[in-house]
N, C-alpha and C positions, 0 to 999 in steps of 0.2 A: 727932665730926662730921667734921673734917677729913680722917680716915684714910677715912673712907668716902667722900666726894668723890674722894680720890686713887685708890681701888679703881677707882671707878666710871670714872674718866679712863684708868687704867691697863690696864684690862680689853680694849679693843678693840685698843690697841697690842700687849698679850702675844700674842692671839690672831693677829694680822699677822705677828709674829715667828714663832710656832708654824708657819703656813702656810707663809711663808717658808723655813722650816727643813726642812719637809717638802717643798717643792719642791724644795731644793737636794739633799736625801736622794736623793730619785726621780731626780733629774738624775745625780747622781755613780753611783746604781746602774745606770741604764742605760748610761753610759758603761764600767762594768765589765762589765756582762752582753755589750755588742755591740761590743767592741773587736777589732779585726783582728790575731791573733797574728803572731808573725813567720813569715817566708816560710821561714826556714832559721836554722841555727846557724853560728856563726864555727868556726873551725877551731879544733883543740883542741892545738897545737903547747906552749903554756904548760903544760897539763896533762901532757902528756908528759914534759917535763922537771921536774915536780914529782914525778911516779910514780918516774921515774929516781933522783931524788935520795932518795927513801925507801923504795926497794926494792920497791915495787908493782908487778907487772907484771899487766896485764889477761890473763883468759883467752879469748884470740882466737886464729885460725890465721894472722893477717895477718903478713907478715915485718915485722921492727922497722923502724921510721921510715917506714911505710907510712902514709897517709892516712886516718884513722878516720872 
């Protein structure tokens, strides 16, 4: 008998927690879908050093050391 009473009392709380979780999920999904992307990209001087160390060179016609 006590188990039935506990289940009856916990059902509204569980329902409320499910609705709260659903609300938080929808809010998070809204933030992900409507975010503003970056306006630009940072310079890539650190990547130029990495590619030079590894012997990798991009296939571009720009002069070495020119901004990418």
